[in-house]
C-alpha positions in Angstrom: -43.4 -7.5 -25.4 -39.8 -8.4 -26.6 -39.5 -5.8 -29.4 -40.8 -3.4 -27.6 -38.3 -4.0 -23.8 -36.0 -4.3 -26.9 -36.9 -0.8 -28.6 -36.6 0.3 -24.8 -33.1 -1.0 -24.1 -31.7 0.2 -27.5 -32.8 3.8 -26.4 -31.5 3.7 -23.0 -28.2 2.7 -24.7 -28.8 5.4 -27.4 -29.3 8.2 -24.6 -26.5 7.0 -22.4 -23.9 6.8 -24.5 -24.3 10.3 -26.7 -25.3 11.9 -22.9 -21.8 10.9 -21.7 -19.7 11.1 -24.5 -21.3 14.3 -27.0 -21.6 17.1 -24.8 -18.2 18.4 -25.1 -19.8 19.4 -28.8 -21.5 22.5 -27.5 -23.1 23.1 -30.5 -24.4 19.9 -31.6 -28.1 19.1 -30.2 -27.1 15.5 -29.4 -30.8 15.4 -28.5 -31.9 15.1 -31.9 -29.3 13.4 -32.4 -30.3 10.4 -30.6 -33.8 11.1 -32.1 -33.0 11.1 -35.5 -31.3 7.5 -34.1 -33.8 6.0 -32.5 -36.4 6.9 -35.0 -35.8 3.5 -37.5 -36.2 0.8 -34.8 -38.9 3.2 -33.5 -40.6 2.8 -37.2 -40.1 -0.9 -37.6 -41.3 -2.1 -34.1 -44.3 0.3 -34.0 -45.1 -0.6 -37.7 -45.2 -4.9 -36.8 -46.8 -4.2 -33.6 -49.4 -1.6 -34.0 -50.3 -2.0 -37.3 -49.6 -5.7 -37.8 -46.7 -4.4 -40.7 -43.6 -5.6 -41.4 -41.2 -3.3 -43.1 -40.4 -4.5 -46.6 -36.3 -4.3 -46.6 -35.4 -2.4 -48.4 -37.5 0.5 -47.0 -35.6 -0.6 -43.5 -32.7 -0.2 -45.1 -33.2 2.8 -46.6 -34.3 4.0 -43.3 -31.0 3.1 -41.1 -28.6 3.8 -44.1 -30.5 7.8 -44.0 -30.2 7.4 -40.1 -26.8 7.2 -40.5 -26.1 9.6 -42.9 -27.8 12.9 -40.9 -25.7 11.3 -37.9 -22.4 11.8 -39.4 -23.8 15.3 -41.4 -25.4 16.7 -37.5 -21.3 15.1 -36.1 -19.5 16.6 -39.0 -21.2 19.9 -39.2 -20.9 20.8 -34.8 -17.5 19.7 -34.5 -16.8 22.5 -37.6 -18.5 25.1 -35.4 -16.9 23.6 -32.1 -13.4 23.9 -34.0 -13.7 26.6 -36.1 -11.2 29.6 -35.2 -11.9 32.5 -33.0 -11.2 36.0 -35.1 -10.0 38.6 -32.5 -11.3 41.9 -33.0 -9.9 45.0 -35.5 -9.2 46.2 -31.9 -6.6 43.9 -30.7 -5.0 43.2 -34.2 -1.9 45.6 -35.7 -3.0 46.3 -38.7 -1.7 44.9 -41.6 1.4 47.5 -41.8 2.8 46.2 -38.6 2.4 42.7 -39.2 5.3 41.3 -39.4 6.2 39.4 -42.6 8.7 36.8 -41.7 7.8 35.8 -37.8 10.5 36.6 -35.3 12.3 33.7 -33.3 14.8 35.0 -30.5 18.0 34.2 -32.0 20.0 30.5 -31.0 24.0 30.4 -31.5 25.3 26.7 -31.8 26.3 27.3 -28.2 22.7 28.6 -27.5 21.1 25.7 -28.9 23.1 22.9 -27.0 22.5 23.8 -24.2 19.0 24.4 -25.1 18.9 20.6 -25.9 20.8 20.1 -22.6 18.1 21.9 -20.5 15.5 20.1 -18.0 12.2 20.6 -19.3 11.4 22.8 -16.9 13.8 24.4 -17.2 13.1 25.7 -21.3 13.0 29.5 -21.0 9.7 31.0 -21.5 10.7 33.7 -23.9 12.4 30.5 -26.8 8.7 29.0 -26.4 6.9 32.4 -27.1 9.1 32.7 -30.3 8.0 29.8 -31.4 4.1 31.0 -31.2 3.5 33.4 -33.3 0.6 35.8 -32.0 -1.5 35.6 -35.4 -1.5 32.2 -35.6 -1.3 30.8 -32.2 -1.9 32.7 -29.6 0.3 31.7 -27.0 -1.9 32.4 -23.4 -0.5 29.6 -20.6 2.4 27.0 -20.3 2.4 23.7 -18.4 5.8 22.1 -17.7 4.7 18.5 -16.8 7.2 15.5 -16.2 8.1 14.6 -19.8 5.9 17.6 -21.9 5.5 20.8 -22.8 1.7 22.0 -23.0 1.1 25.6 -24.4 -2.3 26.5 -24.5 -3.3 29.6 -26.2 -6.0 29.7 -29.5 -5.9 29.1 -33.1 -6.2 31.7 -35.4 -5.5 29.7 -38.0 -5.5 26.7 -39.9 -4.7 23.3 -38.2 -2.5 21.9 -40.8 -1.0 25.6 -41.6 -0.7 26.8 -37.7 1.3 23.5 -37.2 3.6 23.4 -40.1 4.6 26.6 -38.7 4.9 25.7 -35.4 7.0 22.8 -36.1 9.6 24.4 -38.0 10.2 27.1 -35.1 10.6 24.4 -32.8 13.1 22.8 -34.8 15.0 26.2 -36.1 14.6 26.5 -31.7 15.3 23.3 -30.3 16.7 21.3 -33.4 15.2 18.2 -33.2 14.7 18.0 -29.1 10.8 17.8 -29.4 8.2 16.4 -31.5 5.2 18.6 -31.8 1.8 17.5 -31.0 -1.4 19.4 -31.9 -4.5 17.8 -29.9 -7.8 18.9 -28.9 -8.6 19.3 -25.6 -11.5 19.9 -23.6 -14.5 20.8 -25.3 -12.8 20.4 -28.8 -10.0 23.2 -28.0 -6.5 22.5 -29.4 -3.3 22.8 -27.8 0.2 22.2 -28.9 2.2 20.1 -26.9 6.3 19.3 -27.2 7.0 15.9 -26.6 10.8 14.6 -26.0 11.9 13.1 -29.6 13.2 9.5 -28.9 14.7 9.4 -32.2 16.6 11.9 -30.6 18.6 8.8 -28.3 17.9 6.3 -30.2 21.0 3.8 -31.7 20.6 4.3 -35.9 21.5 0.1 -36.0 18.6 -0.9 -34.1 16.3 1.3 -37.5 17.8 -0.5 -39.6 15.9 -3.2 -42.4 16.5 -6.7 -41.9 16.0 -8.2 -45.2 17.3 -11.5 -44.0 15.2 -11.7 -41.4 12.0 -11.1 -43.8 12.7 -13.4 -46.4 13.9 -16.2 -43.8 10.5 -16.1 -42.6 8.7 -15.7 -45.8 10.3 -18.9 -46.8 9.2 -21.0 -43.3 5.9 -19.3 -44.1 5.3 -21.0 -47.5 6.6 -24.5 -46.1 4.0 -24.1 -43.4 0.9 -23.2 -45.6 2.4 -25.5 -48.3 1.7 -28.2 -45.5 -1.3 -27.0 -44.1 -2.7 -26.9 -47.5 -1.4 -30.6 -48.6 -3.0 -31.5 -45.0 -5.8 -30.5 -45.8 -6.3 -32.5 -49.2 -5.8 -35.7 -47.6 -2.0 -36.0 -47.5 -0.5 -38.4 -44.8 1.9 -35.5 -42.7 4.7 -38.2 -42.1 5.2 -37.0 -46.3 4.8 -33.4 -45.3 8.4 -33.4 -42.9 11.1 -31.0 -44.8 12.9 -34.2 -45.5 10.3 -35.1 -47.8 9.4 -32.2 -49.6 13.8 -32.5 -51.0 12.3 -36.5 -52.0 8.9 -36.3 -53.2 7.6 -32.6 -53.2 4.3 -33.9 -55.1 3.0 -34.8 -51.7 3.8 -30.3 -50.6 3.1 -28.9 -53.5 -0.7 -30.5 -53.4 -0.7 -27.5 -50.6 0.1 -24.7 -53.1 -3.4 -23.0 -53.9 -3.8 -22.6 -50.3 -0.3 -21.1 -49.9 -0.8 -19.3 -53.4 -3.6 -18.0 -52.4 -3.3 -17.0 -48.3 0.6 -15.5 -48.8 -0.7 -13.1 -51.6 -3.3 -11.7 -49.6 -1.3 -11.4 -46.5 2.0 -10.5 -48.3 -0.7 -7.7 -50.3 -2.1 -6.2 -47.2 1.7 -5.5 -45.3 2.9 -4.4 -48.5 0.3 -2.0 -48.7 0.8 -1.0 -45.6 4.6 -1.2 -46.1 4.7 1.3 -49.4 1.9 3.5 -47.7 4.5 3.8 -45.0 7.1 5.1 -46.8 5.2 7.6 -49.0 4.1 9.5 -45.5 8.5 9.0 -45.3 7.2 7.2 -41.5 10.4 4.7 -40.5 9.0 1.1 -41.0 10.4 -2.9 -40.8 9.6 -5.0 -43.7 6.6 -7.2 -43.5 7.1 -9.8 -41.5 5.0 -13.2 -41.6 4.4 -15.3 -38.6 4.6 -19.2 -39.9 3.0 -21.9 -37.5 3.9 -25.7 -38.8 0.0 -27.1 -37.5 -3.8 -25.3 -37.9 -3.1 -23.1 -41.7 -0.2 -22.8 -41.3 0.2 -18.8 -40.5 -0.7 -16.4 -37.2 -0.7 -13.6 -40.2 1.9 -11.0 -40.6 2.7 -7.2 -39.4 4.7 -4.1 -40.1 6.0 -1.7 -37.2 5.5 1.2 -37.6 8.7 3.1 -35.3 7.8 6.8 -36.1 4.7 8.8 -34.7 2.0 8.7 -37.6 2.3 13.1 -39.1 -1.0 13.1 -39.1 -4.9 12.1 -39.1 -4.4 11.8 -43.4 -1.9 9.9 -42.7 -3.1 7.6 -40.3 -6.6 6.9 -42.6 -4.5 5.8 -45.5 -2.2 3.5 -43.0 -4.9 2.4 -41.8 -7.1 1.5 -45.5 -4.6 0.9 -47.3 -3.9 -2.7 -46.2 -7.7 -4.0 -45.4 -8.7 -2.6 -49.0 -5.2 -4.0 -51.1 -6.0 -6.9 -49.2 -9.7 -7.1 -49.3 -9.2 -7.1 -53.4 -7.2 -10.1 -53.4 -9.0 -12.0 -50.4 -12.1 -11.3 -52.9 -10.8 -12.1 -55.9 -9.6 -15.5 -54.7 -13.3 -16.5 -53.2 -14.4 -15.3 -56.4 -12.6 -17.8 -58.4 -13.1 -20.6 -55.5 -16.3 -20.4 -55.2 -16.4 -21.0 -59.1 -14.4 -24.8 -59.1 -16.2 -25.2 -55.6 -19.0 -28.1 -56.2 -22.4 -28.3 -53.1 -23.2 -31.5 -50.4 -26.0 -31.9 -48.4 -25.7 -30.7 -45.4 -24.7 -33.0 -42.3 -26.5 -32.6 -39.1 -25.3 -30.1 -36.7 -25.6 -30.1 -33.0 -27.9 -28.3 -30.7 -27.1 -24.4 -30.6 -24.5 -24.8 -33.5 -26.6 -23.3 -36.2 -23.5 -23.0 -38.2 -20.8 -24.4 -40.1 -17.2 -23.5 -39.7 -15.1 -26.3 -40.9 -11.9 -25.8 -42.4 -13.5 -27.1 -46.3 -16.8 -26.8 -45.9 -18.8 -23.8 -44.9 -22.8 -22.7 -44.9 -23.3 -19.7 -47.0 -25.7 -18.3 -44.9 -22.7 -18.3 -42.1 -22.1 -14.5 -43.9 -24.1 -11.8 -44.6 -21.4 -11.3 -47.9 -20.6 -15.2 -48.2 -24.4 -15.5 -48.7 -24.5 -12.5 -51.4 -20.8 -13.7 -53.6 -21.9 -17.2 -53.8 -25.7 -16.8 -54.8 -24.1 -14.1 -57.4 -21.8 -17.3 -58.8 -22.4 -20.3 -58.0 -26.4 -19.7 -58.8 -29.2 -23.2 -59.3 -25.9 -25.9 -58.2 -26.8 -24.0 -54.6 -29.8 -24.9 -53.4 -31.6 -24.9 -49.8 -30.3 -27.7 -47.3 -26.9 -28.0 -48.5 -23.3 -26.3 -48.2 -20.2 -25.1 -50.0 -17.7 -27.4 -50.3 -14.5 -25.1 -50.9 -12.1 -25.6 -53.2 -8.6 -24.4 -51.9 -8.6 -21.4 -53.4 -11.9 -20.0 -52.0 -11.2 -21.2 -48.5 -7.9 -18.6 -49.0 -10.0 -16.6 -49.3 -12.7 -16.6 -47.2 -10.0 -17.2 -44.6 -8.2 -13.4 -45.6 -11.5 -12.1 -45.4 -11.7 -13.4 -41.8 -8.8 -11.8 -40.9 -9.5 -8.2 -42.7 -12.4 -8.3 -40.1 -11.0 -8.9 -37.7 -8.5 -6.4 -38.4 -10.8 -3.6 -39.2 -12.7 -3.8 -35.5 -12.7 -0.1 -34.7 -10.8 -0.4 -31.8 -7.8 1.5 -30.9 -4.7 0.2 -32.6 -5.9 -2.0 -35.3 -6.5 -0.8 -39.0 -10.9 -0.4 -38.1 -9.3 1.7 -34.7 -7.0 4.0 -36.9 -9.6 4.4 -39.4 -12.4 5.9 -36.7 -10.0 8.3 -35.3 -9.3 9.3 -38.0 -12.3 10.4 -39.2 -13.7 11.0 -35.8 -11.0 12.7 -33.6 -9.5 10.5 -31.2 -11.7 10.8 -28.5 -15.0 10.3 -31.0 -12.3 6.5 -31.5 -11.4 6.0 -28.4 -15.6 6.2 -27.6 -16.3 3.4 -30.9 -14.3 1.1 -29.5 -15.6 0.7 -26.7 -19.1 0.6 -27.3 -17.7 -1.9 -30.6 -16.5 -4.5 -28.1 -20.1 -4.3 -26.6 -21.6 -5.1 -29.5 -19.1 -8.0 -30.4 -19.3 -10.2 -27.5 -23.4 -9.6 -27.7 -22.8 -10.7 -31.5 -20.7 -13.9 -30.4 -22.7 -14.5 -27.5 -26.4 -15.2 -29.9 -25.3 -15.8 -33.4 -21.5 -15.8 -34.4 -20.3 -18.0 -31.7 -17.0 -18.3 -33.8 -16.4 -14.7 -32.8 -16.1 -15.5 -28.7 -12.5 -15.4 -29.0 -11.9 -12.4 -30.3 -14.4 -10.7 -28.6 -12.7 -11.2 -25.0 -9.2 -10.7 -26.1 -10.3 -7.3 -27.9 -11.1 -6.1 -24.0 -7.5 -6.5 -24.0 -6.5 -4.1 -26.7 -6.8 -0.3 -25.5 -9.5 1.1 -26.7 -7.6 4.7 -27.6 -5.5 4.8 -30.4 -1.8 6.8 -30.4 -2.6 10.5 -31.2 -0.8 11.4 -34.1 1.3 14.6 -33.9 -1.6 16.9 -36.0 -4.3 15.4 -34.8 -6.5 18.3 -35.4 -6.7 18.5 -39.4 -9.8 17.0 -40.5 -9.9 14.8 -43.2 -11.9 15.3 -46.1 -15.3 13.9 -48.0 -13.8 11.8 -49.9 -12.2 9.6 -47.4 -15.0 10.3 -44.5 -17.0 8.2 -47.3 -14.4 5.4 -48.4 -13.9 4.9 -44.4 -17.7 4.3 -44.5 -17.7 1.3 -47.6 -14.3 -0.1 -45.4 -16.8 0.0 -42.8 -19.4 -1.1 -44.2 -17.7 -3.9 -45.6 -16.9 -5.6 -42.0 -20.5 -5.6 -41.4 -20.9 -8.2 -44.1 -18.2 -10.4 -43.5 -19.1 -10.6 -39.6 -23.1 -10.8 -39.8 -24.8 -13.4 -40.8 -27.3 -13.7 -43.9 -30.6 -12.0 -42.4 -33.3 -14.4 -43.0 -35.5 -12.2 -44.8 -32.6 -11.7 -47.5 -31.6 -15.6 -46.8 -35.2 -16.1 -48.4 -35.6 -13.8 -51.1 -31.9 -15.5 -52.5 -33.8 -18.8 -52.2 -31.2 -20.4 -49.7 -34.5 -20.3 -47.2 -35.8 -23.9 -46.6 
């Protein structure tokens, strides 16, 4: 009976979610989409309850993965049909010979351009705006003057990327750097342009300068704090880890060197990849800044501050995926090497309702799907049921790095995962995914992964909507879509516990 109730709740939840969020795509058969999504759990429940047959794990994976692929294809097809640019009728278009090869813009003298830059937004002349939107690129139908933006609605008649580049060039020629040009999806997926004040036009250049001295100081402090954390975990007396003791007897602090180097390498590669990607797209950004703390793990992580709007969804995706990809590779390498150096011991008795171990250096391999599979592959026969892993400092640093990457990959708001789903599916769908994700993470924390509870609660304080890019309409290619799927699958493998059927197959279940 419980299986039927759960299936009904899942089906009802999917139905409400799709009806509320996807009806804005008129070409999408959302009821068919609902049937595709509910088919895998229905097949599992019917097979078990009606025919008393539990489907094999490989068949369940095929059903769920196949359902996901069909859903993605249906969404992409519907969105492409909805976003398709309307083709004007031949009667509505001038003959090819009448079409100008260069789109005219009302001439602006330096004095006029200066006057336009100081004109209130509500008084910007309509004729100067109209000249920025050629009729055969974006047929301008309506202009709305808002306190902080000018909304230009009409019909997009060419590829969104081509239209954006041309309109932005025209706006810059007419108004200089006064406005940022934003292309977004409106109601029913219809694109519109918005001209918003450019903060860079009033920004003090001194506030945008990089601060290498601050970055280096924070890095050195983080190295010291992580050395102390690693040495303390190895059993060194805290009195021997004070800064003065480091000068007098550095051997005590250097005990934590494996952990410190590993965690700094993981966090550094994550932020350097993000910094490099921002510079590749000529987005102004700060240097990577580490956050040292003189207790616990030695650091709260690191960050790079993006100081300009992201130009398009391709750049947003690359920014979102660069850090987790680089940091994940380094973390997996550290975890793999560390597991080969780790040992096992009999699992200590656990308190009720605490099935998993998350101690600084001791880990139950069933704690995570990814950890369980890697531990079995690397440690082999030394890992037997009823034993836990006594993590080597490299292994713990690698595992901690993976947890930090996983938390940052949650598809919510301005986290890296939020950037990825926004870039792949659009801002509105990405925001809806963020709302659902917060509930799913909270459910996971309240059931099988209690260590996630604090993070699950913090996610409710993060906006589910990511900031729009300047060109928020042009979609990604299929290669980036697939990479986004793989990265989010990586997240699921980190935070989900090892399923019982897979633990039994790997020989990790008593």
